[in-house]
Short mmCIF file of the C-alpha atoms (twelve columns), coordinates in Angstrom:
data_MODEL
# 
_entry.id   MODEL 
# 
loop_
_atom_site.group_PDB 
_atom_site.id 
_atom_site.type_symbol 
_atom_site.label_atom_id 
_atom_site.label_alt_id 
_atom_site.label_comp_id 
_atom_site.label_asym_id 
_atom_site.label_seq_id 
_atom_site.Cartn_x 
_atom_site.Cartn_y 
_atom_site.Cartn_z 
_atom_site.pdbx_PDB_model_num 
ATOM 1   C CA . MET A 1   111.538 88.297  88.727  1 
ATOM 2   C CA . LEU A 2   109.843 88.669  92.090  1 
ATOM 3   C CA . TYR A 3   113.247 89.066  93.723  1 
ATOM 4   C CA . ASP A 4   114.011 91.795  91.192  1 
ATOM 5   C CA . ILE A 5   110.680 93.472  92.011  1 
ATOM 6   C CA . ALA A 6   111.504 93.247  95.715  1 
ATOM 7   C CA . PHE A 7   114.929 94.804  95.125  1 
ATOM 8   C CA . ALA A 8   113.453 97.721  93.170  1 
ATOM 9   C CA . ALA A 9   110.764 98.174  95.836  1 
ATOM 10  C CA . LYS A 10  113.407 98.485  98.560  1 
ATOM 11  C CA . VAL A 11  115.221 101.188 96.592  1 
ATOM 12  C CA . ILE A 12  112.025 103.124 95.847  1 
ATOM 13  C CA . SER A 13  110.841 102.725 99.440  1 
ATOM 14  C CA . GLY A 14  114.093 104.263 100.640 1 
ATOM 15  C CA . TYR A 15  113.602 107.306 98.438  1 
ATOM 16  C CA . VAL A 16  109.970 107.668 99.507  1 
ATOM 17  C CA . ARG A 17  110.885 107.586 103.198 1 
ATOM 18  C CA . ARG A 18  113.641 110.179 102.710 1 
ATOM 19  C CA . ALA A 19  111.664 112.294 100.251 1 
ATOM 20  C CA . GLY A 20  111.585 115.440 102.376 1 
ATOM 21  C CA . LEU A 21  115.290 115.193 103.177 1 
ATOM 22  C CA . VAL A 22  117.037 114.505 99.862  1 
ATOM 23  C CA . ASP A 23  115.331 116.941 97.484  1 
ATOM 24  C CA . VAL A 24  113.133 114.471 95.623  1 
ATOM 25  C CA . LEU A 25  109.810 116.135 96.394  1 
ATOM 26  C CA . GLY A 26  108.029 118.319 93.876  1 
ATOM 27  C CA . ALA A 27  107.670 118.492 90.115  1 
ATOM 28  C CA . TYR A 28  110.383 117.303 87.746  1 
ATOM 29  C CA . GLY A 29  109.553 119.971 85.192  1 
ATOM 30  C CA . LYS A 30  108.365 117.726 82.362  1 
ATOM 31  C CA . VAL A 31  105.071 116.191 81.236  1 
ATOM 32  C CA . ASN A 32  104.843 112.448 80.610  1 
ATOM 33  C CA . VAL A 33  103.087 110.642 77.771  1 
ATOM 34  C CA . GLN A 34  99.854  110.654 79.798  1 
ATOM 35  C CA . GLY A 35  99.816  114.452 79.762  1 
ATOM 36  C CA . GLU A 36  100.547 114.520 83.490  1 
ATOM 37  C CA . GLU A 37  103.239 116.599 85.154  1 
ATOM 38  C CA . GLN A 38  106.031 114.284 86.271  1 
ATOM 39  C CA . GLN A 39  107.174 114.350 89.865  1 
ATOM 40  C CA . LYS A 40  110.816 113.849 90.750  1 
ATOM 41  C CA . LEU A 41  110.004 110.545 92.413  1 
ATOM 42  C CA . ASP A 42  108.159 109.419 89.256  1 
ATOM 43  C CA . VAL A 43  111.407 109.662 87.331  1 
ATOM 44  C CA . ILE A 44  113.479 108.005 90.055  1 
ATOM 45  C CA . ALA A 45  111.034 105.118 90.440  1 
ATOM 46  C CA . ASN A 46  110.812 104.625 86.677  1 
ATOM 47  C CA . GLU A 47  114.587 104.432 86.264  1 
ATOM 48  C CA . THR A 48  114.894 102.166 89.296  1 
ATOM 49  C CA . MET A 49  112.436 99.652  87.849  1 
ATOM 50  C CA . LYS A 50  114.116 99.640  84.437  1 
ATOM 51  C CA . GLN A 51  117.616 99.282  85.828  1 
ATOM 52  C CA . ALA A 52  116.522 96.457  88.140  1 
ATOM 53  C CA . PHE A 53  115.506 94.358  85.106  1 
ATOM 54  C CA . TYR A 54  117.534 95.616  82.169  1 
ATOM 55  C CA . HIS A 55  120.528 93.330  82.662  1 
ATOM 56  C CA . THR A 56  118.943 90.309  84.342  1 
ATOM 57  C CA . GLY A 57  118.292 88.318  81.183  1 
ATOM 58  C CA . ARG A 58  114.773 87.548  82.381  1 
ATOM 59  C CA . VAL A 59  112.758 90.089  80.379  1 
ATOM 60  C CA . CYS A 60  112.766 90.799  76.657  1 
ATOM 61  C CA . VAL A 61  110.811 94.053  76.794  1 
ATOM 62  C CA . MET A 62  109.382 96.464  79.359  1 
ATOM 63  C CA . ALA A 63  106.610 99.031  79.181  1 
ATOM 64  C CA . SER A 64  106.178 101.856 81.676  1 
ATOM 65  C CA . GLU A 65  103.362 104.323 82.173  1 
ATOM 66  C CA . GLU A 66  106.024 107.031 82.105  1 
ATOM 67  C CA . ASP A 67  107.467 106.086 78.684  1 
ATOM 68  C CA . GLU A 68  105.748 106.611 75.349  1 
ATOM 69  C CA . ASP A 69  107.089 103.448 73.710  1 
ATOM 70  C CA . PRO A 70  108.065 99.956  74.895  1 
ATOM 71  C CA . VAL A 71  111.591 99.629  76.268  1 
ATOM 72  C CA . PRO A 72  113.311 96.807  74.341  1 
ATOM 73  C CA . VAL A 73  115.898 94.844  76.277  1 
ATOM 74  C CA . PRO A 74  118.965 93.360  74.554  1 
ATOM 75  C CA . VAL A 75  118.554 89.596  74.638  1 
ATOM 76  C CA . SER A 76  121.665 87.446  74.798  1 
ATOM 77  C CA . ASN A 77  120.121 84.164  75.901  1 
ATOM 78  C CA . LYS A 78  116.931 82.159  75.566  1 
ATOM 79  C CA . GLN A 79  115.844 82.724  79.166  1 
ATOM 80  C CA . ALA A 80  114.448 86.195  78.439  1 
ATOM 81  C CA . LYS A 81  110.893 84.971  77.989  1 
ATOM 82  C CA . TYR A 82  108.977 87.487  80.094  1 
ATOM 83  C CA . VAL A 83  107.379 90.882  79.514  1 
ATOM 84  C CA . LEU A 84  107.224 93.426  82.348  1 
ATOM 85  C CA . ILE A 85  104.616 96.187  82.362  1 
ATOM 86  C CA . PHE A 86  104.496 98.631  85.253  1 
ATOM 87  C CA . ASP A 87  103.327 101.875 86.774  1 
ATOM 88  C CA . PRO A 88  106.459 102.887 88.690  1 
ATOM 89  C CA . LEU A 89  104.756 105.237 91.137  1 
ATOM 90  C CA . ASP A 90  100.975 105.213 91.236  1 
ATOM 91  C CA . GLY A 91  99.395  108.152 93.070  1 
ATOM 92  C CA . SER A 92  102.443 110.368 92.646  1 
ATOM 93  C CA . SER A 93  100.320 113.539 92.790  1 
ATOM 94  C CA . ASN A 94  99.959  112.758 96.510  1 
ATOM 95  C CA . ILE A 95  103.686 112.533 97.221  1 
ATOM 96  C CA . ASP A 96  104.070 116.037 98.631  1 
ATOM 97  C CA . VAL A 97  101.302 115.507 101.212 1 
ATOM 98  C CA . ASN A 98  102.619 112.138 102.436 1 
ATOM 99  C CA . VAL A 99  99.731  109.974 101.223 1 
ATOM 100 C CA . SER A 100 100.413 106.295 100.557 1 
ATOM 101 C CA . ILE A 101 101.569 105.605 96.993  1 
ATOM 102 C CA . GLY A 102 102.635 102.470 95.191  1 
ATOM 103 C CA . THR A 103 104.164 100.518 92.325  1 
ATOM 104 C CA . VAL A 104 101.980 98.255  90.163  1 
ATOM 105 C CA . PHE A 105 103.391 95.518  87.915  1 
ATOM 106 C CA . SER A 106 102.203 92.937  85.408  1 
ATOM 107 C CA . VAL A 107 104.096 89.990  83.908  1 
ATOM 108 C CA . HIS A 108 103.329 88.170  80.660  1 
ATOM 109 C CA . THR A 109 105.106 85.447  78.730  1 
ATOM 110 C CA . ARG A 110 106.372 86.805  75.418  1 
ATOM 111 C CA . VAL A 111 104.494 85.913  72.226  1 
ATOM 112 C CA . THR A 112 107.298 86.717  69.775  1 
ATOM 113 C CA . GLU A 113 109.827 83.966  69.315  1 
ATOM 114 C CA . SER A 114 113.242 85.595  69.620  1 
ATOM 115 C CA . GLY A 115 115.245 88.775  69.964  1 
ATOM 116 C CA . SER A 116 114.205 91.841  71.889  1 
ATOM 117 C CA . GLY A 117 110.493 92.054  72.594  1 
ATOM 118 C CA . THR A 118 108.081 94.263  70.694  1 
ATOM 119 C CA . LEU A 119 104.777 96.071  71.124  1 
ATOM 120 C CA . GLU A 120 103.019 92.808  70.240  1 
ATOM 121 C CA . ASP A 121 104.412 91.239  73.407  1 
ATOM 122 C CA . CYS A 122 102.979 94.067  75.499  1 
ATOM 123 C CA . LEU A 123 99.478  94.131  74.006  1 
ATOM 124 C CA . GLN A 124 98.112  91.035  75.705  1 
ATOM 125 C CA . PRO A 125 94.826  90.763  77.636  1 
ATOM 126 C CA . GLY A 126 94.895  90.533  81.408  1 
ATOM 127 C CA . ARG A 127 93.700  86.936  81.228  1 
ATOM 128 C CA . ASP A 128 97.130  86.007  79.818  1 
ATOM 129 C CA . GLN A 129 99.105  87.412  82.758  1 
ATOM 130 C CA . VAL A 130 101.368 84.950  84.548  1 
ATOM 131 C CA . ALA A 131 101.929 87.218  87.556  1 
ATOM 132 C CA . ALA A 132 100.901 90.632  88.848  1 
ATOM 133 C CA . GLY A 133 101.198 92.649  92.008  1 
ATOM 134 C CA . TYR A 134 101.773 95.948  93.680  1 
ATOM 135 C CA . VAL A 135 103.920 97.529  96.359  1 
ATOM 136 C CA . ILE A 136 102.348 100.070 98.693  1 
ATOM 137 C CA . TYR A 137 104.608 102.576 100.447 1 
ATOM 138 C CA . GLY A 138 102.622 103.473 103.551 1 
ATOM 139 C CA . SER A 139 103.072 103.090 107.295 1 
ATOM 140 C CA . SER A 140 104.898 99.945  106.213 1 
ATOM 141 C CA . THR A 141 106.068 98.798  102.786 1 
ATOM 142 C CA . VAL A 142 103.902 95.897  101.622 1 
ATOM 143 C CA . LEU A 143 104.318 93.718  98.545  1 
ATOM 144 C CA . ALA A 144 101.217 91.916  97.269  1 
ATOM 145 C CA . TYR A 145 101.438 89.486  94.384  1 
ATOM 146 C CA . THR A 146 99.760  86.617  92.613  1 
ATOM 147 C CA . ALA A 147 101.099 84.074  90.165  1 
ATOM 148 C CA . GLY A 148 97.684  82.520  89.637  1 
ATOM 149 C CA . HIS A 149 97.646  80.576  92.901  1 
ATOM 150 C CA . GLY A 150 96.142  83.055  95.360  1 
ATOM 151 C CA . VAL A 151 97.266  86.440  96.639  1 
ATOM 152 C CA . HIS A 152 100.078 86.719  99.154  1 
ATOM 153 C CA . LEU A 153 101.257 89.709  101.203 1 
ATOM 154 C CA . PHE A 154 104.818 90.415  102.315 1 
ATOM 155 C CA . THR A 155 105.947 93.251  104.601 1 
ATOM 156 C CA . LEU A 156 109.390 94.806  104.370 1 
ATOM 157 C CA . ASP A 157 111.223 94.263  107.656 1 
ATOM 158 C CA . PRO A 158 113.632 97.217  107.923 1 
ATOM 159 C CA . THR A 159 115.701 95.465  110.590 1 
ATOM 160 C CA . ILE A 160 116.911 92.835  108.106 1 
ATOM 161 C CA . GLY A 161 116.097 94.552  104.811 1 
ATOM 162 C CA . GLU A 162 113.941 91.701  103.536 1 
ATOM 163 C CA . PHE A 163 110.290 91.106  102.749 1 
ATOM 164 C CA . ARG A 164 108.681 88.660  105.169 1 
ATOM 165 C CA . LEU A 165 105.434 86.779  104.638 1 
ATOM 166 C CA . ALA A 166 102.605 88.610  106.407 1 
ATOM 167 C CA . ASP A 167 99.505  86.890  105.005 1 
ATOM 168 C CA . HIS A 168 98.973  83.893  102.757 1 
ATOM 169 C CA . ASP A 169 96.206  83.292  100.210 1 
ATOM 170 C CA . ILE A 170 94.081  86.233  101.313 1 
ATOM 171 C CA . LYS A 171 90.392  86.451  100.398 1 
ATOM 172 C CA . THR A 172 88.364  89.619  100.074 1 
ATOM 173 C CA . PRO A 173 84.801  89.614  101.482 1 
ATOM 174 C CA . ALA A 174 82.052  89.036  98.902  1 
ATOM 175 C CA . VAL A 175 80.266  92.141  100.195 1 
ATOM 176 C CA . GLY A 176 82.312  95.008  101.543 1 
ATOM 177 C CA . LYS A 177 81.998  97.885  103.987 1 
ATOM 178 C CA . TYR A 178 83.229  100.660 101.736 1 
ATOM 179 C CA . TYR A 179 82.706  102.392 98.434  1 
ATOM 180 C CA . SER A 180 85.486  104.501 96.948  1 
ATOM 181 C CA . ILE A 181 84.886  107.096 94.247  1 
ATOM 182 C CA . ASN A 182 85.678  110.749 93.604  1 
ATOM 183 C CA . GLU A 183 82.261  112.274 94.274  1 
ATOM 184 C CA . SER A 184 83.345  115.708 93.069  1 
ATOM 185 C CA . TYR A 185 82.703  114.334 89.558  1 
ATOM 186 C CA . TYR A 186 79.094  113.356 90.340  1 
ATOM 187 C CA . GLN A 187 77.611  115.735 87.754  1 
ATOM 188 C CA . ARG A 188 79.796  114.220 85.014  1 
ATOM 189 C CA . TRP A 189 78.689  110.611 85.575  1 
ATOM 190 C CA . SER A 190 76.057  108.566 83.800  1 
ATOM 191 C CA . ASN A 191 72.713  108.162 85.546  1 
ATOM 192 C CA . GLY A 192 73.666  104.582 86.361  1 
ATOM 193 C CA . TYR A 193 76.658  105.562 88.468  1 
ATOM 194 C CA . ARG A 194 74.685  108.338 90.121  1 
ATOM 195 C CA . ARG A 195 72.099  105.795 91.208  1 
ATOM 196 C CA . VAL A 196 74.808  103.445 92.486  1 
ATOM 197 C CA . VAL A 197 76.332  106.146 94.676  1 
ATOM 198 C CA . ASP A 198 72.936  107.349 95.886  1 
ATOM 199 C CA . THR A 199 72.171  103.759 96.880  1 
ATOM 200 C CA . PHE A 200 75.469  103.372 98.746  1 
ATOM 201 C CA . LYS A 201 74.786  106.655 100.542 1 
ATOM 202 C CA . GLY A 202 71.470  105.198 101.758 1 
ATOM 203 C CA . VAL A 203 69.319  107.769 99.984  1 
ATOM 204 C CA . GLU A 204 66.468  105.298 99.434  1 
ATOM 205 C CA . ASP A 205 67.404  102.216 101.451 1 
ATOM 206 C CA . LEU A 206 69.562  102.388 104.570 1 
ATOM 207 C CA . GLU A 207 70.257  98.651  104.394 1 
ATOM 208 C CA . GLN A 208 72.293  99.233  101.218 1 
ATOM 209 C CA . ARG A 209 74.359  101.954 102.858 1 
ATOM 210 C CA . LYS A 210 78.154  101.776 102.804 1 
ATOM 211 C CA . ASN A 211 80.848  104.001 104.272 1 
ATOM 212 C CA . ALA A 212 82.622  106.337 101.865 1 
ATOM 213 C CA . ARG A 213 86.411  105.963 101.867 1 
ATOM 214 C CA . TYR A 214 88.418  107.655 99.117  1 
ATOM 215 C CA . ILE A 215 92.126  108.388 99.359  1 
ATOM 216 C CA . GLY A 216 92.754  109.332 95.734  1 
ATOM 217 C CA . SER A 217 95.689  106.947 95.424  1 
ATOM 218 C CA . LEU A 218 94.533  103.855 93.510  1 
ATOM 219 C CA . VAL A 219 96.902  101.401 95.191  1 
ATOM 220 C CA . ALA A 220 95.944  102.643 98.654  1 
ATOM 221 C CA . ASP A 221 92.200  102.528 97.959  1 
ATOM 222 C CA . PHE A 222 92.481  99.088  96.377  1 
ATOM 223 C CA . HIS A 223 94.631  97.706  99.198  1 
ATOM 224 C CA . ARG A 224 92.160  98.797  101.874 1 
ATOM 225 C CA . ASN A 225 89.164  97.391  100.022 1 
ATOM 226 C CA . LEU A 226 91.001  94.157  99.204  1 
ATOM 227 C CA . LEU A 227 91.505  93.475  102.897 1 
ATOM 228 C CA . ALA A 228 88.338  94.969  104.402 1 
ATOM 229 C CA . GLY A 229 85.943  94.533  101.488 1 
ATOM 230 C CA . GLY A 230 84.509  97.223  99.289  1 
ATOM 231 C CA . VAL A 231 84.299  98.528  95.755  1 
ATOM 232 C CA . PHE A 232 86.446  101.123 93.990  1 
ATOM 233 C CA . MET A 233 84.930  102.965 91.038  1 
ATOM 234 C CA . TYR A 234 86.521  105.255 88.468  1 
ATOM 235 C CA . PRO A 235 83.852  105.530 85.765  1 
ATOM 236 C CA . ALA A 236 84.022  107.194 82.402  1 
ATOM 237 C CA . ASP A 237 82.440  110.637 82.457  1 
ATOM 238 C CA . SER A 238 81.550  113.510 80.184  1 
ATOM 239 C CA . LYS A 239 85.151  114.769 80.123  1 
ATOM 240 C CA . SER A 240 86.840  111.340 79.987  1 
ATOM 241 C CA . PRO A 241 84.496  109.174 77.877  1 
ATOM 242 C CA . SER A 242 87.098  106.392 77.608  1 
ATOM 243 C CA . GLY A 243 87.906  106.431 81.307  1 
ATOM 244 C CA . LYS A 244 91.092  107.676 82.913  1 
ATOM 245 C CA . LEU A 245 92.963  104.717 84.398  1 
ATOM 246 C CA . ARG A 246 95.368  102.721 82.243  1 
ATOM 247 C CA . LEU A 247 94.311  99.213  81.217  1 
ATOM 248 C CA . LEU A 248 97.773  97.611  81.069  1 
ATOM 249 C CA . TYR A 249 99.528  99.411  83.905  1 
ATOM 250 C CA . GLU A 250 96.772  99.583  86.513  1 
ATOM 251 C CA . ALA A 251 93.441  97.907  85.717  1 
ATOM 252 C CA . ALA A 252 94.644  94.530  84.390  1 
ATOM 253 C CA . PRO A 253 97.204  93.728  87.119  1 
ATOM 254 C CA . LEU A 254 94.868  94.815  89.910  1 
ATOM 255 C CA . GLY A 255 92.063  92.913  88.207  1 
ATOM 256 C CA . PHE A 256 94.170  89.739  88.299  1 
ATOM 257 C CA . ILE A 257 94.783  90.240  92.015  1 
ATOM 258 C CA . ALA A 258 91.112  90.961  92.700  1 
ATOM 259 C CA . GLU A 259 89.971  87.781  90.949  1 
ATOM 260 C CA . GLN A 260 92.594  85.656  92.698  1 
ATOM 261 C CA . ALA A 261 91.341  87.005  96.038  1 
ATOM 262 C CA . GLY A 262 87.735  86.120  95.195  1 
ATOM 263 C CA . GLY A 263 86.763  89.570  93.949  1 
ATOM 264 C CA . ALA A 264 86.011  90.965  90.508  1 
ATOM 265 C CA . ALA A 265 86.996  93.758  88.144  1 
ATOM 266 C CA . SER A 266 85.244  95.203  85.107  1 
ATOM 267 C CA . ASP A 267 84.759  98.348  83.081  1 
ATOM 268 C CA . GLY A 268 81.102  98.312  84.101  1 
ATOM 269 C CA . ARG A 269 80.083  95.803  81.455  1 
ATOM 270 C CA . THR A 270 83.064  93.612  80.519  1 
ATOM 271 C CA . ALA A 271 85.533  91.838  82.777  1 
ATOM 272 C CA . ILE A 272 88.774  93.812  82.790  1 
ATOM 273 C CA . MET A 273 90.759  90.611  82.324  1 
ATOM 274 C CA . ASP A 274 88.982  89.890  79.013  1 
ATOM 275 C CA . ILE A 275 89.552  93.256  77.344  1 
ATOM 276 C CA . GLU A 276 91.876  93.029  74.319  1 
ATOM 277 C CA . PRO A 277 94.254  96.016  74.443  1 
ATOM 278 C CA . LYS A 278 94.690  97.965  71.229  1 
ATOM 279 C CA . GLU A 279 97.123  100.612 72.451  1 
ATOM 280 C CA . LEU A 280 99.978  100.664 74.934  1 
ATOM 281 C CA . HIS A 281 98.483  103.497 76.978  1 
ATOM 282 C CA . GLN A 282 94.843  102.540 76.519  1 
ATOM 283 C CA . ARG A 283 92.490  103.925 79.144  1 
ATOM 284 C CA . THR A 284 89.481  102.280 80.704  1 
ATOM 285 C CA . PRO A 285 86.759  102.825 83.286  1 
ATOM 286 C CA . LEU A 286 87.419  100.659 86.337  1 
ATOM 287 C CA . LEU A 287 85.073  98.962  88.757  1 
ATOM 288 C CA . ILE A 288 86.934  96.652  91.144  1 
ATOM 289 C CA . GLY A 289 86.581  95.012  94.541  1 
ATOM 290 C CA . SER A 290 84.226  92.650  96.352  1 
ATOM 291 C CA . LYS A 291 82.497  90.284  93.930  1 
ATOM 292 C CA . ASP A 292 78.883  90.911  94.947  1 
ATOM 293 C CA . ASP A 293 79.412  94.670  95.109  1 
ATOM 294 C CA . VAL A 294 80.876  94.726  91.590  1 
ATOM 295 C CA . ALA A 295 77.931  92.642  90.369  1 
ATOM 296 C CA . PHE A 296 75.471  95.040  92.030  1 
ATOM 297 C CA . VAL A 297 77.057  98.054  90.317  1 
ATOM 298 C CA . GLU A 298 77.044  96.314  86.921  1 
ATOM 299 C CA . ARG A 299 73.419  95.280  87.393  1 
ATOM 300 C CA . THR A 300 72.325  98.772  88.407  1 
ATOM 301 C CA . ILE A 301 74.074  100.366 85.427  1 
ATOM 302 C CA . ALA A 302 72.430  97.863  83.081  1 
ATOM 303 C CA . GLU A 303 68.981  98.479  84.583  1 
ATOM 304 C CA . VAL A 304 69.277  102.261 84.298  1 
ATOM 305 C CA . ASP A 305 70.579  102.019 80.721  1 
ATOM 306 C CA . ALA A 306 67.730  99.664  79.776  1 
ATOM 307 C CA . ALA A 307 65.127  101.967 81.286  1 
ATOM 308 C CA . ALA A 308 66.569  104.922 79.369  1 
ATOM 309 C CA . THR A 309 66.109  103.159 76.026  1 
ATOM 310 C CA . THR A 310 62.466  102.186 76.582  1 
# 
């Protein structure tokens, strides 16, 4: 399956690098199930991922952020025991301005016994993942993945057209340099998150100060903080009380990677990996990155909430 992921990543990477030359920039003209305007590259990446796996005999069902329902795969042999869940092109709103974007994927073992997979196979908690990863299309194309034995990075070498090992069993610092959050939503946040950001800005204590780094492309922000240390936050707010990011397509796979690298991921109270999904496109707040930084944010939120109820 990782070879199939790598193949799809090469195809998508090629389109991304030629985006301004082959008329794949701009809106596709339709709205996806998330209520977001699809970009042309969204559609291309989605079809590329599905076609890369549809006839391999390795997956029984797929689920994409771009499709309303699971994509059942005809099963002709007993080897089709895996479930693939993916965001084909995360950060696609940044395509036209040449910001790094990515593909996120999650792999589960099926829970149904035979035939094409079903929604039941897709609705599994992150703790049951057998593999997860992402591809970031930036100054270089990098594939990061875990199968439960550490996180490994591969860089696409364009001279030979193959991914080559760049870093093995990477670990993220327990305390990071950066915090990443869209501060334009400050007035919508809970008091807990406001205090967290004020603390990171050094409003009351300069020793707690961190540098603000926010790209607005989840994969890019996560990748930087994974390597350099830091915490990414996308809290629920007054307009999105359930959060905005997708549990299955984004939060759970990145949460698996974060934990395998020594970091942590939660919704502010519960570990992302332990959340039982109820819907295919379920949304969640996301707090992810360096372990001690995530713990500090959770602790601050709890303290502010407790003070508000007394």
